[in-house]
LOPAFI-766184 format. One line per 5 residues: number of its first residue (from 1); for each residue z, x, y of C-alpha. Coordinates in nm, 3 decimals. Layout:
residues N
NUM = Z X Y  ...;
***
This chain:
residues 397
1 = 0.122 1.452 -1.829  -0.113 1.208 -2.034  -0.212 1.528 -2.363  -0.561 1.659 -2.355  -0.579 1.544 -2.641;
6 = -0.597 1.165 -2.497  -0.684 1.225 -2.186  -1.035 1.386 -2.316  -1.251 1.110 -2.190  -1.541 1.318 -2.013;
11 = -1.690 1.123 -1.796  -1.595 0.769 -1.868  -1.405 0.538 -1.741  -1.012 0.583 -1.709  -0.866 0.374 -1.903;
16 = -0.600 0.132 -1.758  -0.333 -0.070 -1.826  -0.136 -0.348 -1.640  0.175 -0.488 -1.544  0.209 -0.844 -1.438;
21 = -0.111 -0.990 -1.299  -0.140 -1.283 -1.489  -0.255 -1.693 -1.446  -0.190 -1.786 -1.130  -0.085 -1.439 -0.959;
26 = -0.247 -1.311 -0.593  -0.272 -0.951 -0.609  -0.319 -0.871 -0.990  -0.730 -1.011 -0.936  -0.720 -0.820 -0.615;
31 = -0.635 -0.497 -0.839  -0.876 -0.552 -1.120  -1.171 -0.612 -0.947  -1.067 -0.310 -0.711  -1.019 -0.060 -0.991;
36 = -1.384 -0.178 -1.183  -1.565 -0.173 -0.789  -1.679 0.220 -0.887  -1.694 0.156 -1.276  -1.420 0.444 -1.286;
41 = -1.178 0.247 -1.453  -1.167 0.032 -1.825  -0.861 -0.231 -1.862  -0.805 -0.258 -2.172  -0.453 -0.352 -2.215;
46 = -0.154 -0.522 -2.027  0.168 -0.715 -2.001  0.078 -0.955 -1.801  0.352 -1.175 -1.773  0.726 -1.166 -1.846;
51 = 0.583 -1.538 -2.036  0.500 -1.375 -2.352  0.243 -1.717 -2.394  0.131 -1.707 -2.061  0.012 -1.348 -2.125;
56 = -0.158 -1.396 -2.432  -0.356 -1.662 -2.235  -0.398 -1.414 -1.962  -0.500 -1.154 -2.177  -0.775 -1.417 -2.378;
61 = -0.921 -1.492 -2.024  -0.975 -1.151 -1.909  -1.102 -1.055 -2.290  -0.857 -0.799 -2.364  -0.808 -0.706 -2.756;
66 = -0.495 -0.961 -2.874  -0.350 -0.605 -3.005  -0.334 -0.477 -2.656  -0.140 -0.745 -2.520  0.235 -0.665 -2.488;
71 = 0.517 -0.908 -2.426  0.703 -0.641 -2.247  0.621 -0.353 -2.021  0.839 -0.121 -2.234  0.700 -0.233 -2.532;
76 = 0.380 -0.144 -2.399  0.428 0.194 -2.281  0.598 0.291 -2.616  0.294 0.197 -2.796  0.023 0.290 -2.538;
81 = 0.164 0.626 -2.504  0.127 0.671 -2.866  -0.203 0.597 -2.916  -0.508 0.853 -2.930  -0.666 0.591 -2.689;
86 = -0.415 0.479 -2.502  -0.424 0.421 -2.127  -0.404 0.726 -1.943  -0.296 0.519 -1.565  -0.113 0.158 -1.570;
91 = -0.119 -0.089 -1.220  0.216 -0.248 -1.192  0.161 -0.548 -0.971  0.479 -0.768 -1.016  0.698 -0.849 -0.780;
96 = 0.862 -0.662 -0.571  1.216 -0.650 -0.799  0.992 -0.579 -1.118  0.820 -0.233 -0.939  1.094 -0.005 -1.059;
101 = 1.155 -0.013 -1.426  0.851 -0.071 -1.518  0.743 0.248 -1.288  0.987 0.466 -1.524  0.921 0.366 -1.841;
106 = 0.543 0.436 -1.748  0.618 0.756 -1.563  0.863 0.887 -1.879  0.575 0.806 -2.111  0.349 1.049 -1.966;
111 = 0.128 0.794 -1.792  0.002 0.734 -1.460  0.086 0.514 -1.234  -0.048 0.333 -0.926  0.157 0.079 -0.798;
116 = 0.177 -0.209 -0.550  0.374 -0.180 -0.216  0.640 -0.196 -0.114  0.748 0.084 -0.410  1.100 -0.126 -0.470;
121 = 1.305 -0.393 -0.353  1.617 -0.169 -0.327  1.681 0.170 -0.120  1.836 0.301 -0.405  1.590 0.190 -0.635;
126 = 1.342 0.404 -0.434  1.577 0.714 -0.393  1.553 0.714 -0.760  1.187 0.640 -0.831  1.119 0.945 -0.605;
131 = 1.304 1.163 -0.850  1.182 1.018 -1.161  0.798 1.044 -0.998  0.861 1.422 -0.874  0.983 1.544 -1.228;
136 = 0.726 1.383 -1.390  0.387 1.537 -1.422  0.225 1.250 -1.337  0.037 1.067 -1.040  0.214 0.756 -0.835;
141 = -0.016 0.616 -0.597  0.110 0.365 -0.404  -0.187 0.099 -0.284  -0.144 0.056 0.100  -0.452 -0.058 0.089;
146 = -0.524 -0.045 0.466  -0.520 0.345 0.458  -0.817 0.324 0.224  -1.058 0.133 0.553  -1.337 0.390 0.633;
151 = -1.235 0.354 1.044  -0.863 0.409 0.935  -0.956 0.749 0.805  -1.200 0.776 1.132  -0.967 0.709 1.371;
156 = -0.702 0.943 1.162  -0.939 1.214 1.175  -0.954 1.187 1.550  -0.602 1.141 1.598  -0.542 1.528 1.413;
161 = -0.838 1.692 1.568  -0.681 1.635 1.922  -0.933 1.374 2.034  -0.682 1.158 2.215  -0.456 1.458 2.371;
166 = -0.031 1.394 2.285  0.037 1.116 2.157  0.207 0.906 2.447  0.216 0.503 2.245  0.155 0.324 1.954;
171 = 0.144 -0.017 1.899  0.091 -0.187 1.528  0.130 -0.558 1.499  0.026 -0.785 1.168  0.049 -1.154 1.251;
176 = 0.012 -1.412 0.969  0.086 -1.793 1.020  0.114 -1.890 0.622  0.467 -1.957 0.632  0.542 -2.143 0.950;
181 = 0.652 -2.394 0.692  0.868 -2.391 0.466  0.607 -2.327 0.159  0.833 -2.188 -0.057  0.968 -2.570 -0.110;
186 = 0.616 -2.683 -0.182  0.606 -2.485 -0.543  0.390 -2.202 -0.393  0.420 -1.903 -0.623  0.350 -1.666 -0.348;
191 = 0.621 -1.808 -0.103  0.922 -1.855 -0.329  0.900 -1.490 -0.420  0.833 -1.325 -0.140  1.136 -1.568 0.045;
196 = 1.403 -1.525 -0.220  1.614 -1.163 -0.164  1.638 -1.146 -0.555  1.307 -1.103 -0.593  1.181 -0.965 -0.263;
201 = 1.413 -0.764 -0.124  1.632 -0.768 0.194  1.300 -0.788 0.408  1.125 -1.089 0.449  0.796 -0.982 0.704;
206 = 0.921 -0.659 0.717  0.910 -0.563 0.342  0.559 -0.789 0.302  0.337 -0.681 0.593  0.591 -0.478 0.817;
211 = 0.562 -0.284 0.567  0.189 -0.227 0.633  0.194 -0.191 0.953  0.473 0.100 0.988  0.234 0.298 0.726;
216 = -0.058 0.233 0.943  0.057 0.360 1.228  0.251 0.666 1.082  -0.091 0.720 0.860  -0.356 0.733 1.170;
221 = -0.127 0.928 1.405  0.083 1.149 1.153  0.438 1.098 1.397  0.745 1.103 1.227  1.028 0.801 1.317;
226 = 1.299 0.926 1.476  1.448 0.599 1.516  1.432 0.234 1.538  1.567 -0.067 1.680  1.470 -0.398 1.562;
231 = 1.511 -0.790 1.612  1.498 -0.957 1.308  1.474 -1.336 1.230  1.418 -1.653 0.997  1.263 -1.954 1.229;
236 = 1.230 -2.207 0.944  1.616 -2.337 0.849  1.707 -2.208 0.571  1.537 -1.919 0.471  1.645 -1.643 0.360;
241 = 1.492 -1.356 0.498  1.316 -1.258 0.777  0.998 -1.439 0.868  0.941 -1.258 1.187  1.049 -0.850 1.323;
246 = 0.992 -0.771 1.624  1.091 -0.361 1.617  1.091 -0.076 1.886  1.008 0.274 1.740  1.131 0.625 1.866;
251 = 0.906 0.924 1.726  1.032 1.304 1.713  0.881 1.549 1.956  0.770 1.789 1.773  0.763 2.038 2.000;
256 = 0.633 1.784 2.266  0.766 1.776 2.600  0.793 1.384 2.583  0.838 1.176 2.230  0.575 0.924 2.173;
261 = 0.702 0.561 2.182  0.633 0.275 1.991  0.631 -0.111 1.911  0.572 -0.311 1.546  0.562 -0.727 1.530;
266 = 0.516 -0.855 1.191  0.561 -1.257 1.161  0.486 -1.504 0.911  0.549 -1.762 1.147  0.269 -1.721 1.416;
271 = 0.000 -2.002 1.391  -0.390 -1.904 1.439  -0.363 -1.616 1.258  -0.455 -1.499 0.919  -0.446 -1.161 0.887;
276 = -0.454 -1.021 1.184  -0.351 -0.645 1.157  -0.409 -0.441 1.432  -0.337 -0.113 1.592  -0.383 0.053 1.940;
281 = -0.263 0.408 1.956  -0.287 0.610 2.329  -0.248 0.991 2.438  -0.323 1.154 2.753  -0.702 1.234 2.682;
286 = -0.799 0.852 2.588  -0.717 0.539 2.328  -0.808 0.404 1.993  -0.821 0.055 1.862  -0.859 -0.110 1.557;
291 = -0.827 -0.446 1.354  -0.846 -0.548 1.007  -1.056 -0.864 1.081  -1.298 -0.622 1.229  -1.241 -0.325 1.012;
296 = -1.599 -0.167 1.057  -1.550 -0.128 1.419  -1.304 0.101 1.581  -1.318 0.107 1.997  -1.269 0.461 2.167;
301 = -1.144 0.505 2.464  -1.207 0.852 2.672  -0.951 0.803 2.963  -1.177 0.776 3.300  -1.500 0.675 3.070;
306 = -1.625 0.349 2.930  -1.534 0.165 2.636  -1.673 0.330 2.326  -1.757 0.102 1.979  -1.768 0.352 1.611;
311 = -1.910 0.168 1.385  -1.889 0.266 0.966  -2.188 0.487 0.952  -2.266 0.450 1.245  -2.275 0.760 1.519;
316 = -1.947 0.877 1.597  -1.856 0.807 1.234  -1.737 1.127 1.080  -1.709 1.279 0.722  -1.307 1.132 0.698;
321 = -1.546 0.770 0.726  -1.887 0.898 0.571  -1.692 0.980 0.232  -1.523 0.622 0.159  -1.807 0.417 0.257;
326 = -2.022 0.256 0.014  -2.329 0.069 0.163  -2.544 0.096 0.512  -2.413 0.091 0.811  -2.465 -0.263 0.917;
331 = -2.329 -0.452 0.666  -1.968 -0.560 0.610  -1.705 -0.406 0.408  -1.332 -0.476 0.393  -1.056 -0.580 0.196;
336 = -1.183 -0.553 -0.151  -1.344 -0.232 -0.103  -1.017 -0.078 0.088  -0.874 -0.139 -0.230  -1.114 0.018 -0.408;
341 = -1.119 0.292 -0.212  -0.735 0.381 -0.293  -0.851 0.319 -0.702  -1.138 0.611 -0.609  -0.928 0.826 -0.468;
346 = -0.646 0.805 -0.804  -0.967 0.831 -1.028  -1.039 1.159 -0.853  -0.716 1.302 -0.918  -0.685 1.157 -1.270;
351 = -1.031 1.336 -1.337  -0.965 1.654 -1.173  -0.556 1.631 -1.377  -0.805 1.553 -1.705  -0.873 1.954 -1.678;
356 = -0.595 2.211 -1.780  -0.466 2.334 -1.449  -0.658 2.130 -1.266  -0.608 2.038 -0.893  -0.624 1.761 -0.697;
361 = -0.855 1.816 -0.367  -0.654 1.861 -0.007  -0.975 1.582 0.092  -0.829 1.345 -0.176  -0.599 1.102 0.045;
366 = -0.376 0.809 -0.111  -0.019 0.707 -0.045  0.234 0.825 -0.233  0.564 0.759 -0.358  0.770 0.964 -0.056;
371 = 0.565 0.658 0.158  0.713 0.432 -0.056  1.062 0.543 -0.019  0.969 0.549 0.390  0.831 0.203 0.385;
376 = 1.167 0.097 0.173  1.390 0.275 0.471  1.218 0.105 0.707  1.342 -0.236 0.586  1.667 -0.106 0.521;
381 = 1.642 0.011 0.827  1.526 -0.294 1.031  1.769 -0.478 0.882  2.036 -0.294 0.900  1.964 -0.285 1.304;
386 = 1.921 -0.641 1.353  2.285 -0.692 1.207  2.366 -0.483 1.502  2.234 -0.630 1.755  1.906 -0.413 1.786;
391 = 2.103 -0.051 1.772  1.915 0.202 1.746  1.870 0.292 1.367  1.789 0.620 1.186  1.600 0.580 0.867;
396 = 1.831 0.633 0.504  1.636 0.913 0.348;
***
């Protein structure tokens, strides 16, 4: 954990470093905006690219001190850990295959880690990272940003409170259309690494967006997966990873008379869809529906009664939604704010740990390294199941 002398920042911003996220990177900019939104973090150091010249140019654009622009994450972890004013946390925003090594280096340096999903590109690395994180006194936060949306928190609270009764059916989908043609052959940096199994891992759409859909279903329902049956396709000729996935889910009964069943669809070849993540949950007493493209609305239908609209900040919304809302009802909040809520929760946890013997409150909720392991195990199980013609397969946790 960050030493007491180093972490004595009072109420000032948390000193943040970043690995990856340099010129031309999409997600790095999202993380920087999210970290700044509440004034909780200040970016002071970075190893922003594996190319030293691009790293320097990226740091200059962001106004970083040239002395704290590093040519490698290993150098950054070593130097920053030794500084009295060194970083307290690092954001890792590299392609999937470059999550493990930086996370390991910063955890071993006693620096909190905020890592983009999926956790790693392989299950073996994910398991090693869990061991490292859980043997460290540092926090590990995984940015499954959709768990930060107020109405997702509202849905989770309602399910946990028994509003839907015993859960029966869970349907989650995440269709996009941006890989309908072979974008990786056009010079698209984002498409190139996401369709390269050496950098993305064995899963394409399953790893990129299927993990988001799976995590959202698990976060809201609290259901544990027993087994899955997956049918994966690479519809675009020559593509080396899946671009469409249909997955059946069987959840554990956990003492219930009948276990809940689920369906997951993730596709990046569905024309007309941009980022159409949606979740539907149905139980013995009613149902809930939420869509990422209309994130401030949660539809609730008590069985036998008219459908009701719960809005962020409006009537029917509870404390779980209120504590992660920033602006009055009727003003839209969305993707960046959801991402920022993960950073805000991380900040609350880090500030608690700045104090000797400080504990993180139970109300502080963020995806952990264990959630990351389950996401990678989900991809692994989907790939294994599909190779066996959709055979029912358990997660190799």
